[in-house]
C-alpha positions in Angstrom: 110.3 96.1 77.3 108.6 95.9 73.9 107.3 92.4 74.5 103.5 92.0 74.3 101.2 89.0 74.7 99.6 87.5 71.6 95.8 87.5 71.1 95.8 83.8 72.1 97.6 84.4 75.3 95.4 87.4 76.1 92.4 85.1 75.6 93.7 82.6 78.1 94.3 85.3 80.7 90.9 86.8 80.1 89.3 83.4 80.4 91.0 82.8 83.8 89.9 86.2 85.1 86.3 85.6 84.0 86.3 82.1 85.6 87.5 83.5 89.0 84.8 86.2 88.9 82.1 83.7 88.1 83.4 81.5 90.9 82.7 84.3 93.3 79.2 84.8 91.9 78.5 81.0 92.4 79.2 81.3 96.1 77.5 84.7 96.6 74.0 83.2 97.5 75.5 81.1 100.3 76.7 84.1 102.3 73.8 84.6 104.7 75.7 85.4 107.9 79.2 86.2 109.2 79.9 82.6 110.0 79.5 81.6 106.4 81.2 84.8 105.0 84.3 84.8 107.2 84.9 81.2 108.4 83.2 79.0 105.9 80.7 77.6 108.5 83.7 76.0 110.3 83.5 72.7 108.4 86.5 72.7 106.2 88.9 69.7 106.1 92.6 69.9 106.7 93.6 69.5 103.1 91.8 72.5 101.8 93.0 74.5 104.8 96.6 73.4 104.0 96.4 74.4 100.4 94.8 77.7 101.3 97.6 78.5 103.8 100.3 77.8 101.2 98.4 79.5 98.3 97.9 82.6 100.5 101.6 83.0 101.3 102.7 82.0 97.8 102.0 85.4 96.3 103.4 87.0 93.2 106.4 87.9 95.3 107.3 84.2 95.7 106.5 83.5 92.1 108.6 86.3 90.7 111.0 87.7 93.4 112.3 84.4 94.9 113.6 83.2 91.5 115.3 86.6 91.3 117.2 85.9 94.5 118.9 82.9 93.0 119.3 84.5 89.5 121.0 87.6 90.9 124.4 87.6 89.0 126.1 89.4 92.0 126.0 86.3 94.2 122.5 84.9 94.2 122.2 81.3 95.3 120.0 78.8 97.3 120.8 80.4 100.8 117.2 81.8 100.8 116.2 78.1 101.5 117.5 78.3 105.0 114.5 80.4 106.0 112.2 77.4 105.4 113.9 75.5 108.3 112.8 78.1 110.7 109.4 78.3 109.0 108.8 74.6 109.7 109.9 75.0 113.4 107.8 78.1 113.9 104.6 76.4 112.5 105.1 73.5 114.9 105.2 75.9 117.8 102.1 77.7 116.5 100.3 74.3 116.3 100.8 73.5 119.9 101.2 76.8 121.6 98.7 79.1 119.9 96.1 77.0 118.0 94.4 75.8 121.2 93.6 79.5 122.0 91.9 80.0 118.7 89.9 76.8 118.4 87.9 77.4 121.6 84.5 78.9 121.2 83.2 80.8 118.2 85.9 83.2 117.4 86.1 85.2 114.1 89.4 86.9 114.6 92.6 86.1 116.5 92.4 89.4 118.3 89.3 88.4 120.2 91.6 86.3 122.3 93.5 89.4 123.3 90.2 91.1 124.3 89.6 88.3 126.8 93.1 88.5 128.2 93.8 92.3 128.1 90.6 94.1 127.2 89.3 95.9 124.1 92.0 98.6 123.8 94.8 96.0 123.4 92.6 94.0 121.0 92.0 97.0 118.8 95.7 98.1 118.8 96.7 94.6 117.7 94.0 94.5 115.0 94.9 97.9 113.8 98.6 96.8 113.4 97.4 93.8 111.3 95.3 96.1 109.1 98.2 98.4 108.5 100.6 95.6 107.7 98.3 93.8 105.4 97.5 96.9 103.4 101.1 97.9 102.9 102.6 94.4 102.3 99.8 93.3 99.9 99.9 96.5 98.1 103.5 95.8 97.3 102.5 92.3 96.1 100.0 93.8 93.8 102.6 96.2 92.4 105.0 93.3 91.6 102.1 91.5 89.7 101.6 94.6 87.7 105.2 94.5 86.5 104.3 91.4 84.5 100.8 92.4 83.6 102.1 95.4 81.7 103.0 92.9 79.0 99.3 92.6 78.2 99.5 95.9 76.5 98.4 98.2 79.4 100.5 100.4 81.6 101.5 99.4 85.1 99.0 101.8 86.7 96.1 100.2 84.7 97.4 96.7 85.4 97.4 97.5 89.2 93.8 98.8 88.9 92.6 95.8 86.8 94.1 93.1 89.0 92.9 94.8 92.2 89.3 95.3 91.0 88.9 91.7 89.8 90.1 90.4 93.1 87.8 92.8 95.0 84.8 91.6 92.9 85.0 87.8 93.5 86.1 88.3 97.2 83.2 90.8 97.7 80.7 88.3 96.3 81.9 84.9 97.5 83.3 85.3 100.9 85.7 82.8 102.6 84.4 79.7 100.8 85.1 81.3 97.4 88.6 82.3 98.7 89.3 78.7 99.9 88.2 77.0 96.7 89.9 79.6 94.4 93.0 79.1 96.4 93.0 75.4 95.5 92.6 76.2 91.8 95.2 79.0 91.9 97.7 76.8 93.7 97.5 74.1 91.1 97.9 76.7 88.3 100.9 78.4 89.7 102.8 75.3 90.7 102.2 73.7 87.3 103.2 76.9 85.7 106.5 77.2 87.6 107.3 73.5 86.8 106.5 74.0 83.1 108.7 77.2 83.0 111.6 75.2 84.5 111.3 72.5 81.9 111.4 75.1 79.1 114.5 76.8 80.7 116.3 73.5 80.6 115.2 72.8 77.0 116.4 76.2 76.0 120.0 75.8 77.3 122.6 74.5 74.9 123.5 71.2 76.6 120.3 71.0 78.6 120.4 69.6 82.1 124.2 69.0 82.1 124.8 72.7 81.2 122.4 73.8 83.9 124.2 71.8 86.6 127.7 72.8 85.3 126.9 76.6 85.1 125.1 76.6 88.4 127.9 74.8 90.2 130.6 76.9 88.7 128.8 80.1 89.8 128.1 78.7 93.3 124.4 79.0 92.7 123.6 75.7 94.5 125.2 76.9 97.8 122.4 76.7 100.3 124.2 76.7 103.7 125.9 79.7 105.4 126.8 79.0 109.0 128.5 82.3 109.8 126.6 84.4 112.2 126.1 87.9 110.7 123.1 89.9 111.9 123.3 92.1 108.8 122.9 89.2 106.4 119.4 87.9 105.9 120.1 84.5 104.5 122.3 82.4 106.8 121.5 79.4 109.1 121.1 81.5 112.3 118.7 84.0 110.7 116.9 81.2 108.9 116.3 78.9 111.9 116.0 81.4 114.8 114.8 84.5 113.0 112.7 82.4 110.6 111.0 80.5 113.4 110.1 83.7 115.2 108.9 85.3 111.9 106.8 82.2 111.1 105.3 82.1 114.6 104.3 85.8 114.0 103.1 85.5 110.5 101.2 82.2 111.0 100.3 82.6 114.7 99.5 86.2 115.2 98.3 87.3 111.7 94.5 87.3 111.1 95.0 86.3 107.4 96.4 82.9 108.5 94.5 82.4 111.7 91.2 82.8 109.8 92.1 79.7 107.9 92.5 77.7 111.1 89.1 79.0 112.3 87.5 77.4 109.2 88.8 74.0 110.1 86.6 71.2 111.4 88.7 70.7 114.5 91.9 71.5 116.3 93.5 68.3 114.8 92.6 69.4 111.3 94.1 72.8 111.9 97.3 71.4 113.4 97.9 69.0 110.5 97.3 71.8 108.0 99.7 74.3 109.5 102.5 71.9 110.2 102.4 70.3 106.7 102.3 73.7 105.1 105.9 74.3 106.2 107.1 71.3 104.2 105.1 72.2 101.2 106.6 75.7 101.3 110.1 74.2 101.5 109.4 72.2 98.3 108.1 75.4 96.6 111.2 77.3 97.5 113.4 74.6 96.0 111.4 74.8 92.7 111.5 78.6 92.5 115.2 78.9 93.4 116.0 76.2 90.9 114.1 78.2 88.3 116.2 81.2 89.2 119.4 79.3 88.6 118.1 78.3 85.2 117.4 81.9 84.3 121.0 82.7 85.2 122.3 79.9 83.1 120.2 81.0 80.1 121.5 84.6 80.5 125.2 83.5 80.7 124.9 81.3 77.6 123.4 84.2 75.6 120.1 82.5 74.8 118.2 85.0 77.0 118.9 88.7 76.9 118.1 90.5 80.2 119.5 94.0 79.7 119.0 96.2 82.7 115.9 94.3 83.9 115.6 94.2 87.7 115.9 90.8 89.3 112.3 90.8 90.4 111.2 91.1 86.7 113.6 88.7 85.0 111.3 85.7 85.3 108.4 87.7 83.9 110.5 88.9 81.0 111.5 85.2 80.3 107.8 84.2 80.2 106.8 86.8 77.6 109.8 86.6 75.4 110.9 82.9 75.4 107.9 80.7 75.9 105.6 79.6 73.1 102.1 81.0 72.5 99.6 79.4 74.8 102.2 78.6 77.4 102.8 82.3 77.9 99.1 82.8 78.7 99.1 79.9 81.2 102.2 81.4 83.0 100.7 84.9 83.1 97.5 83.3 84.5 99.7 81.5 87.1 101.2 84.9 88.1 97.7 86.3 88.4 96.7 83.2 90.5 99.7 83.8 92.8 98.6 87.4 93.3 94.9 86.9 93.6 95.1 84.1 96.1 97.0 86.3 98.5 95.1 89.5 97.8 91.6 87.9 98.1 92.6 86.3 101.5 94.0 89.7 102.6 90.8 91.5 101.7 88.5 89.0 103.4 90.6 88.9 106.6 91.0 92.7 106.7 87.2 93.1 106.4 86.7 90.5 109.1 89.1 92.3 111.5 87.4 95.7 110.9 83.9 94.3 111.4 84.6 92.0 114.3 87.0 94.1 116.3 85.7 97.6 115.5 82.4 98.0 113.7 80.2 95.3 115.4 81.1 96.3 119.0 80.2 99.9 118.1 77.0 98.9 116.3 75.7 95.9 118.2 72.3 94.2 117.7 72.0 94.7 114.0 70.7 91.9 111.7 73.3 89.5 110.3 72.5 90.7 106.8 73.6 94.2 107.9 77.0 92.9 109.0 77.5 90.9 105.8 76.8 94.0 103.7 79.2 96.0 105.8 81.8 93.3 105.4 81.4 93.4 101.7 81.8 97.2 101.6 84.9 97.0 103.8 86.3 94.3 101.5 86.0 96.8 98.6 87.5 99.6 100.8 90.6 97.6 101.7 91.0 96.6 98.1 91.1 100.2 97.0 93.6 101.0 99.7 95.9 98.2 98.5 95.6 99.6 94.9 96.8 103.0 96.3 99.8 101.4 98.0 100.8 99.6 94.7 100.5 102.8 92.7 102.7 104.6 95.4 105.3 101.9 95.2 105.4 102.3 91.4 105.7 106.0 91.5 108.4 105.9 94.2 110.7 104.0 91.8 112.6 102.1 94.5 115.0 99.4 93.1 115.0 97.3 96.3 113.9 93.7 96.0 110.1 93.5 96.5 110.4 90.3 98.5 112.7 92.0 101.0 110.3 95.0 101.3 107.3 92.8 101.9 109.0 90.6 104.5 110.4 93.7 106.2 107.0 95.2 106.6 105.6 91.9 107.9 108.4 91.3 110.3 108.1 94.9 111.6 104.6 94.6 113.1 103.7 90.9 113.4 106.4 90.3 116.0 104.9 92.9 118.3 101.5 91.2 118.1 103.1 87.8 118.7 104.5 89.2 121.9 101.0 90.0 123.1 99.8 86.5 122.4 102.8 85.0 124.2 101.9 87.3 127.2 98.4 85.9 127.0 99.7 82.4 127.4 101.4 83.1 130.7 99.7 82.0 133.9 100.5 85.3 135.5 98.1 87.9 134.0 99.7 91.1 132.8 97.7 94.2 133.1 96.5 95.9 129.9 98.5 99.1 130.4 101.7 97.1 130.9 101.0 95.1 127.7 100.6 98.4 125.8 103.8 99.8 127.2 105.6 96.6 126.1 104.0 97.0 122.6 105.3 100.5 122.3 108.7 99.5 123.5 108.8 96.6 120.9 107.9 99.1 118.2 110.6 101.5 119.2 113.2 98.7 119.3 112.4 97.5 115.8 112.2 101.1 114.5 115.6 101.8 116.0 117.3 99.0 114.0 115.3 99.7 110.8 115.7 103.4 110.3 119.5 103.3 109.9 119.1 101.1 106.9 117.8 104.1 105.0 121.2 105.8 105.5 123.2 102.7 104.4 124.0 101.6 108.0 122.3 98.2 108.4 122.3 97.1 112.0 119.9 94.1 111.8 118.1 92.5 108.8 114.4 91.6 108.6 114.5 87.9 109.7 115.4 89.2 113.2 112.7 91.9 113.4 109.9 89.6 114.6 112.2 88.1 117.3 113.3 91.5 118.5 109.8 92.9 118.5 108.2 89.9 120.3 111.0 89.6 123.0 111.1 93.3 123.7 107.3 93.5 124.0 107.2 90.5 126.4 110.2 91.7 128.5 109.1 95.3 128.9 105.5 94.3 129.6 106.5 91.9 132.4 109.0 94.5 133.9 106.4 97.3 133.7 103.7 95.1 135.3 106.0 94.1 138.1 107.2 97.6 138.8 103.7 99.1 138.7 102.2 96.7 141.2 102.0 98.0 144.8 104.6 96.5 147.0 103.3 94.4 149.9 105.7 94.0 152.8 106.1 90.4 154.1 104.1 89.6 157.2 107.2 89.2 159.4 108.2 92.7 158.6 104.9 94.3 159.7 
């Protein structure tokens, strides 16, 4: 597209980026040890934890790709919303089943629980899966952000590098406290930006709100419930409630990026309130973003918004830079940056935490705290560069598949396996480490088996079911392996 940001809009975007960088500098002097750098001294109230959870999962994918699912002229509607029912249920299960495991003692990562239950090998495998998943999924999120940032006048490659480096800088300097407080600022910016964009869409339509409702209703855009069970369709009630609950348990109960937020909370009660309420806030967000997508569809069908061959993921970004007035465009682009940077900064900090706590510190024990803080900062930068590499690879690959589907597929592929390990850890009967690893490999094979055929046009199972399949296979095979490998002791009467 030929659209470019005006100097005034560019100034707003630059001011936002500068403010976030200075925010990191302001917190840099307070990061004296790992407790401050990674878990904010464990004195954060539930409200800030809640906002950070929501801001972290509301990436540029949510901001840009979710409106695209409702906009999609080939049948897009509100059925994506069904996932949020499972998300709420899954978070309630996390609050009462898994949070007590994390809030005992002085943990820095979720995977330290697995070390206690199964030993260091299992811990490191789980932590390694987290690091792989975060790098790939958040690299894709960075790529989607760059699709909009190219309107600032730079190419997609340079947009990827610029957004990535700025996020690395303020996360490197400020640690977790900087991440939490910037999450709050970024959450306000992106929600206000989305609401403002919706108002402008309605104002743009000939007939305003009435036209919006009529066009959306006639096209079936407000359909939100699909009760037919189809394992090859991602957005129906069964996949939403059952698959979504398992996915949410995995993403919010077995993923270090979320668990690290709970570890910052003042108490178990504060952590529980934050994680449960986050499900309802995400539901409201989905309603807003999907409604915005319907508005974009209505604007396209009435001829007031020309889309051309723009992919669904990029339609909202195109609307921002071509239809909104000067000043508002800058605010909305800043909101997209906020959505991206809140997730990326959290990802970098939690990835560095996992690498230092689960790998580096056990191999280099007894060093001063300042040494580990410096190592954490260097690893923050390293993971940021890795995510930039993934984003560039996604751009060069040229895949036309929805980014939100790709991101959620990656997350569902691995987090379910790790969730299975945590569920095994909750059992009274202790499963031996080798059996747990066999279960993990079996879970990976099961998910891989239903995922690979999709590359050849033969979808067997869609991503909302991946976490459930991975977790249940891991648990089932681990329990069976443990039972079969134990020596059989004959009953006393038979001796």
